[in-house]
N, CA, C and O atoms as a printed pandas DataFrame, in Angstrom:
     atom_number atom_name residue_name chain_id  residue_number  x_coord  y_coord  z_coord
0              1         N          UNK        A               1   19.104    4.670  -27.835
1              2        CA          UNK        A               1   18.593    6.019  -27.792
2              3         C          UNK        A               1   17.446    6.108  -26.796
3              4         O          UNK        A               1   16.609    5.209  -26.708
4              5         N          UNK        A               2   17.421    7.183  -26.063
5              6        CA          UNK        A               2   16.378    7.372  -25.059
6              7         C          UNK        A               2   15.002    7.501  -25.692
7              8         O          UNK        A               2   14.014    7.101  -25.076
8              9         N          UNK        A               3   14.902    8.044  -26.892
9             10        CA          UNK        A               3   13.611    8.217  -27.543
10            11         C          UNK        A               3   12.961    6.920  -27.971
11            12         O          UNK        A               3   11.751    6.883  -28.193
12            13         N          UNK        A               4   13.735    5.858  -28.090
13            14        CA          UNK        A               4   13.169    4.587  -28.526
14            15         C          UNK        A               4   12.664    3.730  -27.373
15            16         O          UNK        A               4   12.051    2.690  -27.613
16            17         N          UNK        A               5   12.899    4.131  -26.140
17            18        CA          UNK        A               5   12.452    3.387  -24.967
18            19         C          UNK        A               5   11.135    3.972  -24.487
19            20         O          UNK        A               5   11.045    5.154  -24.155
20            21         N          UNK        A               6   10.106    3.114  -24.456
21            22        CA          UNK        A               6    8.802    3.567  -23.972
22            23         C          UNK        A               6    8.757    3.473  -22.457
23            24         O          UNK        A               6    9.093    2.429  -21.896
24            25         N          UNK        A               7    8.351    4.538  -21.785
25            26        CA          UNK        A               7    8.259    4.459  -20.325
26            27         C          UNK        A               7    7.128    3.515  -19.917
27            28         O          UNK        A               7    6.090    3.446  -20.576
28            29         N          UNK        A               8    7.343    2.808  -18.844
29            30        CA          UNK        A               8    6.345    1.876  -18.341
30            31         C          UNK        A               8    5.232    2.654  -17.636
31            32         O          UNK        A               8    5.509    3.554  -16.844
32            33         N          UNK        A               9    3.987    2.312  -17.921
33            34        CA          UNK        A               9    2.852    2.998  -17.305
34            35         C          UNK        A               9    2.599    2.382  -15.935
35            36         O          UNK        A               9    2.283    1.196  -15.831
36            37         N          UNK        A              10    2.737    3.188  -14.882
37            38        CA          UNK        A              10    2.581    2.706  -13.518
38            39         C          UNK        A              10    1.380    3.296  -12.805
39            40         O          UNK        A              10    1.077    2.905  -11.678
40            41         N          UNK        A              11    0.682    4.243  -13.453
41            42        CA          UNK        A              11   -0.479    4.849  -12.809
42            43         C          UNK        A              11   -1.488    5.289  -13.858
43            44         O          UNK        A              11   -1.148    5.529  -15.017
44            45         N          UNK        A              12   -2.743    5.389  -13.417
45            46        CA          UNK        A              12   -3.822    5.823  -14.302
46            47         C          UNK        A              12   -4.893    6.466  -13.434
47            48         O          UNK        A              12   -5.022    6.158  -12.249
48            49         N          UNK        A              13   -5.661    7.366  -14.047
49            50        CA          UNK        A              13   -6.708    8.042  -13.270
50            51         C          UNK        A              13   -7.867    8.443  -14.166
51            52         O          UNK        A              13   -7.789    8.360  -15.391
52            53         N          UNK        A              14   -8.938    8.878  -13.528
53            54        CA          UNK        A              14  -10.092    9.440  -14.224
54            55         C          UNK        A              14  -10.713    8.517  -15.242
55            56         O          UNK        A              14  -11.068    7.381  -14.931
56            57         N          UNK        A              15  -10.847    9.013  -16.477
57            58        CA          UNK        A              15  -11.543    8.294  -17.537
58            59         C          UNK        A              15  -10.636    7.329  -18.300
59            60         O          UNK        A              15  -11.090    6.716  -19.266
60            61         N          UNK        A              16   -9.399    7.176  -17.910
61            62        CA          UNK        A              16   -8.453    6.297  -18.598
62            63         C          UNK        A              16   -8.705    4.832  -18.202
63            64         O          UNK        A              16   -7.905    4.223  -17.491
64            65         N          UNK        A              17   -9.843    4.279  -18.682
65            66        CA          UNK        A              17  -10.258    2.932  -18.305
66            67         C          UNK        A              17   -9.233    1.893  -18.745
67            68         O          UNK        A              17   -8.841    1.040  -17.948
68            69         N          UNK        A              18   -8.792    1.952  -20.005
69            70        CA          UNK        A              18   -7.826    0.965  -20.491
70            71         C          UNK        A              18   -6.493    1.077  -19.758
71            72         O          UNK        A              18   -5.822    0.071  -19.526
72            73         N          UNK        A              19   -6.115    2.286  -19.398
73            74        CA          UNK        A              19   -4.898    2.467  -18.609
74            75         C          UNK        A              19   -5.015    1.822  -17.246
75            76         O          UNK        A              19   -4.070    1.189  -16.774
76            77         N          UNK        A              20   -6.162    1.975  -16.609
77            78        CA          UNK        A              20   -6.376    1.360  -15.292
78            79         C          UNK        A              20   -6.342   -0.164  -15.401
79            80         O          UNK        A              20   -5.793   -0.841  -14.531
80            81         N          UNK        A              21   -6.933   -0.706  -16.479
81            82        CA          UNK        A              21   -6.896   -2.160  -16.694
82            83         C          UNK        A              21   -5.449   -2.615  -16.905
83            84         O          UNK        A              21   -5.018   -3.608  -16.319
84            85         N          UNK        A              22   -4.706   -1.892  -17.739
85            86        CA          UNK        A              22   -3.314   -2.261  -18.030
86            87         C          UNK        A              22   -2.458   -2.256  -16.759
87            88         O          UNK        A              22   -1.719   -3.207  -16.505
88            89         N          UNK        A              23   -2.556   -1.208  -15.979
89            90        CA          UNK        A              23   -1.763   -1.104  -14.746
90            91         C          UNK        A              23   -2.148   -2.222  -13.782
91            92         O          UNK        A              23   -1.284   -2.826  -13.148
92            93         N          UNK        A              24   -3.449   -2.494  -13.674
93            94        CA          UNK        A              24   -3.931   -3.543  -12.770
94            95         C          UNK        A              24   -3.430   -4.915  -13.202
95            96         O          UNK        A              24   -2.933   -5.678  -12.374
96            97         N          UNK        A              25   -3.554   -5.239  -14.493
97            98        CA          UNK        A              25   -3.115   -6.545  -14.973
98            99         C          UNK        A              25   -1.603   -6.717  -14.827
99           100         O          UNK        A              25   -1.132   -7.815  -14.531
100          101         N          UNK        A              26   -0.849   -5.651  -15.031
101          102        CA          UNK        A              26    0.600   -5.740  -14.849
102          103         C          UNK        A              26    0.944   -5.942  -13.377
103          104         O          UNK        A              26    1.890   -6.660  -13.054
104          105         N          UNK        A              27    0.188   -5.318  -12.490
105          106        CA          UNK        A              27    0.411   -5.508  -11.049
106          107         C          UNK        A              27    0.111   -6.952  -10.640
107          108         O          UNK        A              27    0.817   -7.522   -9.808
108          109         N          UNK        A              28   -0.929   -7.540  -11.221
109          110        CA          UNK        A              28   -1.254   -8.947  -10.927
110          111         C          UNK        A              28   -0.119   -9.841  -11.411
111          112         O          UNK        A              28    0.336  -10.720  -10.679
112          113         N          UNK        A              29    0.339   -9.620  -12.648
113          114        CA          UNK        A              29    1.403  -10.451  -13.229
114          115         C          UNK        A              29    2.711  -10.341  -12.457
115          116         O          UNK        A              29    3.433  -11.327  -12.313
116          117         N          UNK        A              30    3.018   -9.154  -11.963
117          118        CA          UNK        A              30    4.290   -8.940  -11.269
118          119         C          UNK        A              30    4.160   -9.076   -9.752
119          120         O          UNK        A              30    5.131   -8.886   -9.020
120          121         N          UNK        A              31    2.948   -9.408   -9.286
121          122        CA          UNK        A              31    2.673   -9.552   -7.847
122          123         C          UNK        A              31    3.023   -8.284   -7.077
123          124         O          UNK        A              31    3.548   -8.337   -5.965
124          125         N          UNK        A              32    2.721   -7.136   -7.697
125          126        CA          UNK        A              32    2.954   -5.838   -7.069
126          127         C          UNK        A              32    1.705   -5.386   -6.325
127          128         O          UNK        A              32    0.611   -5.899   -6.562
128          129         N          UNK        A              33    1.871   -4.437   -5.436
129          130        CA          UNK        A              33    0.745   -3.828   -4.738
130          131         C          UNK        A              33    0.193   -2.675   -5.568
131          132         O          UNK        A              33    0.885   -2.122   -6.424
132          133         N          UNK        A              34   -1.064   -2.320   -5.302
133          134        CA          UNK        A              34   -1.691   -1.161   -5.929
134          135         C          UNK        A              34   -2.144   -0.194   -4.852
135          136         O          UNK        A              34   -2.649   -0.602   -3.806
136          137         N          UNK        A              35   -1.959    1.081   -5.116
137          138        CA          UNK        A              35   -2.512    2.146   -4.291
138          139         C          UNK        A              35   -3.739    2.637   -5.057
139          140         O          UNK        A              35   -3.605    3.167   -6.160
140          141         N          UNK        A              36   -4.939    2.467   -4.482
141          142        CA          UNK        A              36   -6.196    2.763   -5.172
142          143         C          UNK        A              36   -6.976    3.831   -4.419
143          144         O          UNK        A              36   -7.133    3.748   -3.201
144          145         N          UNK        A              37   -7.472    4.848   -5.155
145          146        CA          UNK        A              37   -8.415    5.794   -4.575
146          147         C          UNK        A              37   -9.793    5.440   -5.130
147          148         O          UNK        A              37  -10.018    5.502   -6.339
148          149         N          UNK        A              38  -10.704    5.071   -4.248
149          150        CA          UNK        A              38  -12.037    4.607   -4.621
150          151         C          UNK        A              38  -13.037    5.245   -3.666
151          152         O          UNK        A              38  -12.918    5.090   -2.451
152          153         N          UNK        A              39  -14.012    5.954   -4.197
153          154        CA          UNK        A              39  -14.992    6.692   -3.377
154          155         C          UNK        A              39  -14.291    7.602   -2.374
155          156         O          UNK        A              39  -14.695    7.682   -1.213
156          157         N          UNK        A              40  -13.246    8.284   -2.821
157          158        CA          UNK        A              40  -12.462    9.246   -2.031
158          159         C          UNK        A              40  -11.740    8.627   -0.838
159          160         O          UNK        A              40  -11.339    9.340    0.082
160          161         N          UNK        A              41  -11.571    7.300   -0.847
161          162        CA          UNK        A              41  -10.810    6.596    0.190
162          163         C          UNK        A              41   -9.627    5.920   -0.500
163          164         O          UNK        A              41   -9.781    5.327   -1.568
164          165         N          UNK        A              42   -8.459    6.009    0.108
165          166        CA          UNK        A              42   -7.269    5.395   -0.468
166          167         C          UNK        A              42   -7.011    4.045    0.191
167          168         O          UNK        A              42   -7.033    3.919    1.415
168          169         N          UNK        A              43   -6.765    3.028   -0.656
169          170        CA          UNK        A              43   -6.510    1.666   -0.192
170          171         C          UNK        A              43   -5.160    1.200   -0.727
171          172         O          UNK        A              43   -4.755    1.581   -1.825
172          173         N          UNK        A              44   -4.480    0.388    0.040
173          174        CA          UNK        A              44   -3.307   -0.334   -0.423
174          175         C          UNK        A              44   -3.749   -1.782   -0.545
175          176         O          UNK        A              44   -4.171   -2.390    0.438
176          177         N          UNK        A              45   -3.652   -2.345   -1.766
177          178        CA          UNK        A              45   -4.187   -3.689   -2.009
178          179         C          UNK        A              45   -3.210   -4.560   -2.779
179          180         O          UNK        A              45   -2.329   -4.073   -3.489
180          181         N          UNK        A              46   -3.395   -5.863   -2.616
181          182        CA          UNK        A              46   -2.730   -6.870   -3.450
182          183         C          UNK        A              46   -3.784   -7.347   -4.440
183          184         O          UNK        A              46   -4.716   -8.045   -4.042
184          185         N          UNK        A              47   -3.665   -6.988   -5.728
185          186        CA          UNK        A              47   -4.681   -7.400   -6.700
186          187         C          UNK        A              47   -4.632   -8.907   -6.932
187          188         O          UNK        A              47   -3.556   -9.503   -6.982
188          189         N          UNK        A              48   -5.821   -9.520   -7.076
189          190        CA          UNK        A              48   -5.903  -10.963   -7.274
190          191         C          UNK        A              48   -6.311  -11.295   -8.705
191          192         O          UNK        A              48   -5.637  -12.068   -9.386
192          193         N          UNK        A              49   -7.433  -10.698   -9.162
193          194        CA          UNK        A              49   -7.889  -10.953  -10.537
194          195         C          UNK        A              49   -8.856   -9.871  -10.978
195          196         O          UNK        A              49   -9.428   -9.148  -10.162
196          197         N          UNK        A              50   -9.028   -9.777  -12.301
197          198        CA          UNK        A              50   -9.981   -8.844  -12.901
198          199         C          UNK        A              50  -11.035   -9.674  -13.626
199          200         O          UNK        A              50  -10.701  -10.573  -14.397
200          201         N          UNK        A              51  -12.311   -9.371  -13.375
201          202        CA          UNK        A              51  -13.422  -10.068  -14.020
202          203         C          UNK        A              51  -14.246   -9.058  -14.799
203          204         O          UNK        A              51  -14.594   -7.999  -14.276
204          205         N          UNK        A              52  -14.561   -9.383  -16.058
205          206        CA          UNK        A              52  -15.423   -8.508  -16.857
206          207         C          UNK        A              52  -16.865   -8.710  -16.420
207          208         O          UNK        A              52  -17.304   -9.831  -16.161
208          209         N          UNK        A              53  -17.610   -7.572  -16.343
209          210        CA          UNK        A              53  -18.986   -7.659  -15.877
210          211         C          UNK        A              53  -19.790   -6.455  -16.365
211          212         O          UNK        A              53  -19.516   -5.327  -15.954
212          213         N          UNK        A              54  -20.769   -6.675  -17.229
213          214        CA          UNK        A              54  -21.710   -5.648  -17.690
214          215         C          UNK        A              54  -21.060   -4.323  -18.074
215          216         O          UNK        A              54  -21.416   -3.284  -17.518
216          217         N          UNK        A              55  -20.121   -4.338  -19.003
217          218        CA          UNK        A              55  -19.507   -3.107  -19.482
218          219         C          UNK        A              55  -18.481   -2.505  -18.539
219          220         O          UNK        A              55  -17.975   -1.415  -18.806
220          221         N          UNK        A              56  -18.164   -3.169  -17.462
221          222        CA          UNK        A              56  -17.150   -2.700  -16.527
222          223         C          UNK        A              56  -16.253   -3.886  -16.200
223          224         O          UNK        A              56  -16.452   -4.982  -16.724
224          225         N          UNK        A              57  -15.301   -3.678  -15.365
225          226        CA          UNK        A              57  -14.435   -4.749  -14.891
226          227         C          UNK        A              57  -14.383   -4.645  -13.367
227          228         O          UNK        A              57  -14.348   -3.551  -12.804
228          229         N          UNK        A              58  -14.379   -5.792  -12.725
229          230        CA          UNK        A              58  -14.348   -5.855  -11.266
230          231         C          UNK        A              58  -12.996   -6.395  -10.837
231          232         O          UNK        A              58  -12.559   -7.444  -11.310
232          233         N          UNK        A              59  -12.339   -5.680   -9.945
233          234        CA          UNK        A              59  -11.058   -6.096   -9.396
234          235         C          UNK        A              59  -11.292   -6.746   -8.041
235          236         O          UNK        A              59  -11.863   -6.136   -7.138
236          237         N          UNK        A              60  -10.846   -7.990   -7.910
237          238        CA          UNK        A              60  -10.837   -8.639   -6.602
238          239         C          UNK        A              60   -9.453   -8.389   -6.020
239          240         O          UNK        A              60   -8.443   -8.671   -6.666
240          241         N          UNK        A              61   -9.405   -7.862   -4.809
241          242        CA          UNK        A              61   -8.128   -7.512   -4.191
242          243         C          UNK        A              61   -8.149   -7.845   -2.710
243          244         O          UNK        A              61   -9.208   -7.987   -2.100
244          245         N          UNK        A              62   -6.961   -7.965   -2.150
245          246        CA          UNK        A              62   -6.803   -8.192   -0.717
246          247         C          UNK        A              62   -6.256   -6.923   -0.091
247          248         O          UNK        A              62   -5.175   -6.457   -0.452
248          249         N          UNK        A              63   -7.008   -6.366    0.849
249          250        CA          UNK        A              63   -6.556   -5.159    1.535
250          251         C          UNK        A              63   -5.301   -5.471    2.333
251          252         O          UNK        A              63   -5.170   -6.549    2.911
252          253         N          UNK        A              64   -4.394   -4.528    2.357
253          254        CA          UNK        A              64   -3.161   -4.693    3.107
254          255         C          UNK        A              64   -3.222   -3.823    4.349
255          256         O          UNK        A              64   -3.715   -2.699    4.252
256          257         N          UNK        A              65   -2.770   -4.250    5.474
257          258        CA          UNK        A              65   -1.984   -5.449    5.730
258          259         C          UNK        A              65   -2.793   -6.655    6.193
259          260         O          UNK        A              65   -2.216   -7.725    6.386
260          261         N          UNK        A              66   -4.120   -6.523    6.381
261          262        CA          UNK        A              66   -4.878   -7.616    7.011
262          263         C          UNK        A              66   -5.370   -8.706    6.064
263          264         O          UNK        A              66   -5.751   -9.777    6.536
264          265         N          UNK        A              67   -5.378   -8.483    4.744
265          266        CA          UNK        A              67   -5.756   -9.515    3.791
266          267         C          UNK        A              67   -7.249   -9.678    3.566
267          268         O          UNK        A              67   -7.673  -10.678    2.987
268          269         N          UNK        A              68   -8.066   -8.711    4.014
269          270        CA          UNK        A              68   -9.512   -8.752    3.802
270          271         C          UNK        A              68   -9.826   -8.600    2.317
271          272         O          UNK        A              68   -9.245   -7.750    1.642
272          273         N          UNK        A              69  -10.760   -9.438    1.797
273          274        CA          UNK        A              69  -11.164   -9.343    0.391
274          275         C          UNK        A              69  -12.042   -8.119    0.170
275          276         O          UNK        A              69  -12.911   -7.806    0.983
276          277         N          UNK        A              70  -11.799   -7.427   -0.953
277          278        CA          UNK        A              70  -12.640   -6.292   -1.336
278          279         C          UNK        A              70  -12.721   -6.267   -2.847
279          280         O          UNK        A              70  -11.760   -6.608   -3.537
280          281         N          UNK        A              71  -13.881   -5.857   -3.361
281          282        CA          UNK        A              71  -14.110   -5.761   -4.800
282          283         C          UNK        A              71  -14.235   -4.296   -5.197
283          284         O          UNK        A              71  -14.888   -3.513   -4.507
284          285         N          UNK        A              72  -13.605   -3.927   -6.314
285          286        CA          UNK        A              72  -13.628   -2.561   -6.816
286          287         C          UNK        A              72  -14.103   -2.570   -8.267
287          288         O          UNK        A              72  -13.645   -3.388   -9.065
288          289         N          UNK        A              73  -15.026   -1.657   -8.612
289          290        CA          UNK        A              73  -15.388   -1.455  -10.013
290          291         C          UNK        A              73  -14.307   -0.568  -10.611
291          292         O          UNK        A              73  -14.140    0.576  -10.189
292          293         N          UNK        A              74  -13.577   -1.081  -11.584
293          294        CA          UNK        A              74  -12.446   -0.335  -12.137
294          295         C          UNK        A              74  -12.901    0.966  -12.777
295          296         O          UNK        A              74  -12.171    1.957  -12.731
296          297         N          UNK        A              75  -14.084    0.989  -13.372
297          298        CA          UNK        A              75  -14.596    2.223  -13.964
298          299         C          UNK        A              75  -14.813    3.327  -12.942
299          300         O          UNK        A              75  -14.785    4.506  -13.295
300          301         N          UNK        A              76  -15.029    2.969  -11.688
301          302        CA          UNK        A              76  -15.263    3.958  -10.618
302          303         C          UNK        A              76  -13.998    4.324   -9.841
303          304         O          UNK        A              76  -14.026    5.216   -8.993
304          305         N          UNK        A              77  -12.893    3.638  -10.129
305          306        CA          UNK        A              77  -11.626    3.969   -9.462
306          307         C          UNK        A              77  -11.187    5.359   -9.924
307          308         O          UNK        A              77  -11.101    5.618  -11.125
308          309         N          UNK        A              78  -10.913    6.239   -8.984
309          310        CA          UNK        A              78  -10.521    7.598   -9.322
310          311         C          UNK        A              78   -9.034    7.677   -9.694
311          312         O          UNK        A              78   -8.641    8.475  -10.544
312          313         N          UNK        A              79   -8.224    6.849   -9.053
313          314        CA          UNK        A              79   -6.780    6.876   -9.291
314          315         C          UNK        A              79   -6.202    5.547   -8.827
315          316         O          UNK        A              79   -6.630    5.001   -7.810
316          317         N          UNK        A              80   -5.238    5.030   -9.565
317          318        CA          UNK        A              80   -4.509    3.861   -9.085
318          319         C          UNK        A              80   -3.057    3.943   -9.525
319          320         O          UNK        A              80   -2.734    4.475  -10.587
320          321         N          UNK        A              81   -2.201    3.403   -8.684
321          322        CA          UNK        A              81   -0.764    3.419   -8.958
322          323         C          UNK        A              81   -0.183    2.085   -8.526
323          324         O          UNK        A              81   -0.471    1.578   -7.441
324          325         N          UNK        A              82    0.643    1.531   -9.402
325          326        CA          UNK        A              82    1.321    0.277   -9.074
326          327         C          UNK        A              82    2.530    0.594   -8.221
327          328         O          UNK        A              82    3.327    1.470   -8.556
328          329         N          UNK        A              83    2.664   -0.118   -7.120
329          330        CA          UNK        A              83    3.799    0.033   -6.218
330          331         C          UNK        A              83    4.770   -1.080   -6.553
331          332         O          UNK        A              83    4.521   -2.248   -6.254
332          333         N          UNK        A              84    5.879   -0.711   -7.175
333          334        CA          UNK        A              84    6.853   -1.719   -7.593
334          335         C          UNK        A              84    7.541   -2.333   -6.406
335          336         O          UNK        A              84    7.863   -1.664   -5.424
336          337         N          UNK        A              85    7.759   -3.631   -6.522
337          338        CA          UNK        A              85    8.531   -4.341   -5.516
338          339         C          UNK        A              85    9.982   -4.400   -5.961
339          340         O          UNK        A              85   10.461   -3.498   -6.647
340          341         N          UNK        A              86   10.660   -5.422   -5.586
341          342        CA          UNK        A              86   12.047   -5.622   -5.967
342          343         C          UNK        A              86   12.146   -5.856   -7.479
343          344         O          UNK        A              86   11.291   -6.526   -8.057
344          345         N          UNK        A              87   13.175   -5.312   -8.118
345          346        CA          UNK        A              87   13.376   -5.542   -9.532
346          347         C          UNK        A              87   13.695   -7.012   -9.799
347          348         O          UNK        A              87   13.502   -7.490  -10.917
348          349         N          UNK        A              88   14.168   -7.714   -8.817
349          350        CA          UNK        A              88   14.473   -9.133   -8.986
350          351         C          UNK        A              88   13.211   -9.983   -8.980
351          352         O          UNK        A              88   13.235  -11.125   -9.437
352          353         N          UNK        A              89   12.114   -9.445   -8.470
353          354        CA          UNK        A              89   10.842  -10.169   -8.408
354          355         C          UNK        A              89   10.040   -9.979   -9.689
355          356         O          UNK        A              89    9.176  -10.805   -9.983
356          357         N          UNK        A              90   10.288   -8.934  -10.456
357          358        CA          UNK        A              90    9.544   -8.649  -11.674
358          359         C          UNK        A              90    9.768   -9.770  -12.692
359          360         O          UNK        A              90   10.908  -10.181  -12.907
360          361         N          UNK        A              91    8.688  -10.277  -13.328
361          362        CA          UNK        A              91    8.856  -11.335  -14.321
362          363         C          UNK        A              91    9.491  -10.815  -15.597
363          364         O          UNK        A              91    9.447   -9.618  -15.878
364          365         N          UNK        A              92   10.077  -11.712  -16.364
365          366        CA          UNK        A              92   10.718  -11.363  -17.620
366          367         C          UNK        A              92    9.689  -11.539  -18.736
367          368         O          UNK        A              92    9.230  -12.657  -18.968
368          369         N          UNK        A              93    9.315  -10.457  -19.435
369          370        CA          UNK        A              93    8.291  -10.480  -20.477
370          371         C          UNK        A              93    8.949  -10.581  -21.860
371          372         O          UNK        A              93    8.965   -9.593  -22.595
372          373         N          UNK        A              94    9.478  -11.718  -22.224
373          374        CA          UNK        A              94   10.113  -11.890  -23.537
374          375         C          UNK        A              94    9.213  -12.647  -24.462
375          376         O          UNK        A              94    9.575  -12.890  -25.614
């Protein structure tokens, strides 16, 4: 039944802090890219890790396509969306 299937959360915005963490961690696990709006600038990044720090979380990411390291405070991210890669690359979560 269609009602029993939960849609996968691929984007989060605004005050949805836990949603942003969930989308980010899933992108790290699946090696997907993230489209991030931070300080009104949009970035395409490869997320590396999330570190907890003083009531916020810091995302270490590599800017695409050049691979420059950049850090983002997840609480200040205005919008983020996971960019899915190949379905064959997605890990099996059993």
